[in-house]
C-alpha positions as CSV (number, residue, x, y, z in Angstrom):
1,M,121.7,55.1,88.2
2,T,123.4,55.8,91.5
3,E,121.6,56.9,94.5
4,Q,122.8,60.2,96.0
5,T,123.5,60.3,99.7
6,F,122.4,63.3,101.8
7,D,125.4,65.3,103.0
8,M,124.3,66.8,106.3
9,K,127.5,68.7,106.9
10,S,127.3,70.5,103.5
11,A,123.6,71.1,104.0
12,L,124.1,72.7,107.4
13,R,127.0,74.8,106.1
14,Y,124.8,76.1,103.3
15,A,121.9,76.7,105.7
16,I,124.1,78.6,108.2
17,H,125.4,80.9,105.4
18,S,121.9,81.3,104.0
19,E,120.6,82.5,107.4
20,Y,123.6,84.9,107.6
21,H,122.8,86.4,104.2
22,A,119.1,86.7,105.0
23,S,119.9,88.6,108.2
24,V,122.2,91.0,106.3
25,F,119.6,91.5,103.7
26,Y,116.8,92.3,106.2
27,R,119.0,94.7,108.1
28,Q,119.9,96.5,104.9
29,W,116.2,96.8,104.0
30,A,115.3,97.9,107.6
31,E,117.8,100.8,107.3
32,Q,115.8,102.1,104.4
33,V,112.3,101.9,106.1
34,S,111.0,104.0,108.9
35,G,108.4,103.2,111.5
36,A,106.7,99.8,112.1
37,G,107.9,98.5,108.8
38,G,111.5,99.0,109.6
39,E,111.0,97.5,113.1
40,K,109.4,94.4,111.5
41,L,112.3,94.0,109.1
42,G,114.7,94.4,112.0
43,D,112.8,91.6,113.8
44,L,113.2,89.4,110.7
45,A,116.9,90.1,110.7
46,E,117.1,89.1,114.3
47,W,115.1,85.9,113.7
48,E,117.5,84.9,110.9
49,D,120.4,85.5,113.3
50,Q,118.7,83.2,115.8
51,H,118.3,80.6,113.1
52,R,122.0,80.9,112.3
53,R,123.1,80.6,115.9
54,S,120.8,77.5,116.4
55,L,122.1,75.8,113.3
56,S,125.7,76.7,114.2
57,G,125.3,75.2,117.6
58,Y,123.9,72.0,116.2
59,Y,126.7,71.9,113.6
60,A,129.3,72.2,116.4
61,R,127.6,69.4,118.4
62,L,127.5,67.1,115.3
63,F,130.9,67.7,113.8
64,G,133.0,69.0,116.7
65,E,134.0,72.2,114.9
66,E,132.7,75.7,114.2
67,V,131.6,77.0,110.8
68,N,133.7,79.8,109.6
69,L,131.4,82.3,107.9
70,D,132.4,83.2,104.4
71,P,130.4,86.3,103.3
72,T,130.7,85.2,99.6
73,F,129.5,81.6,100.1
74,G,126.1,80.7,98.8
75,I,124.5,84.0,98.4
76,D,121.3,84.2,96.3
77,P,122.1,86.8,93.6
78,A,118.5,88.0,93.7
79,L,119.1,89.2,97.3
80,V,122.0,91.4,96.3
81,V,120.4,94.8,96.0
82,Q,121.7,98.3,96.0
83,A,120.3,100.8,98.5
84,D,118.5,102.9,95.9
85,E,116.5,99.9,94.8
86,F,114.6,100.1,98.2
87,R,113.3,103.5,97.0
88,N,111.9,102.3,93.7
89,Y,108.4,100.9,93.7
90,Y,108.9,98.3,91.0
91,A,112.2,97.2,92.5
92,L,110.4,96.8,95.9
93,L,107.8,94.6,94.3
94,R,110.6,92.4,92.8
95,I,112.4,92.3,96.2
96,A,109.3,91.3,98.1
97,S,108.5,88.6,95.6
98,T,112.1,87.4,95.7
99,V,112.0,87.3,99.5
100,Y,108.8,85.2,99.3
101,L,110.4,82.7,97.0
102,T,113.6,82.6,99.0
103,E,111.8,81.9,102.2
104,M,109.7,79.2,100.5
105,R,112.9,77.5,99.2
106,A,114.4,77.8,102.7
107,A,111.3,76.1,104.3
108,E,111.6,73.3,101.7
109,M,115.3,72.8,102.4
110,Y,114.7,72.6,106.2
111,D,111.9,70.1,105.6
112,Q,114.3,67.9,103.6
113,M,117.0,68.3,106.2
114,A,114.6,67.2,108.9
115,Q,114.0,63.9,107.1
116,H,117.7,63.1,107.3
117,A,118.5,64.3,110.8
118,D,118.6,62.8,114.2
119,P,115.7,63.7,116.6
120,E,117.4,66.9,117.8
121,G,118.2,68.1,114.3
122,A,114.7,67.1,113.0
123,K,113.1,69.3,115.7
124,I,115.5,72.2,115.0
125,F,114.8,72.0,111.2
126,A,111.1,71.6,111.6
127,D,110.9,74.6,113.8
128,I,112.9,76.7,111.5
129,A,110.9,75.6,108.5
130,E,107.8,76.7,110.2
131,M,109.3,80.1,111.0
132,E,110.4,80.4,107.3
133,R,106.8,79.9,106.3
134,G,105.9,82.8,108.6
135,H,108.5,84.9,106.9
136,M,106.9,83.9,103.6
137,Q,103.6,85.4,104.9
138,E,105.3,88.6,106.0
139,A,106.8,89.0,102.5
140,L,103.5,88.3,100.9
141,A,101.9,90.9,103.1
142,V,104.5,93.5,102.1
143,Y,104.0,92.7,98.5
144,N,100.2,93.0,98.8
145,R,100.5,96.3,100.7
146,L,102.8,97.7,98.1
147,R,100.4,96.8,95.3
148,E,97.4,98.1,97.2
149,D,99.1,101.4,97.9
150,R,100.1,101.8,94.2
151,E,96.8,100.6,92.8
152,G,94.9,102.9,95.1
153,A,97.0,105.9,94.0
154,L,96.5,105.0,90.4
155,M,92.7,104.9,90.7
156,F,92.3,108.6,91.5
């Protein structure tokens, strides 16, 4: 059995694209939500953009080149939604649960990347992993709020 080596360049490229797609997704969702919820989703989109910029800077320092974003690279099919899905209760539950799982996988990925990085990269990845865990909690709160709103309405 051969031991696989960790490919930091590919992992960073994937992470940068993942952050790009997460930002696009949260912006799309924010456009469908008014008030504080829309603002919170807009904040999440901006945080994902900050992650992408931080990772892109680290990539450039490590490899001496920029990452060219390819909008079709590495997108999670579960995050491809149509605007009308944001208006459907059951679709919103699915979206919120998918976001939770996606953020969880992102945190796990950054934890793994931190184990293979130099001290600068380890700090960047650990910080982003912690932020992704915060995003998980936001997604869980949205999911629970949706369920509570619906269950409360069904009780009367």
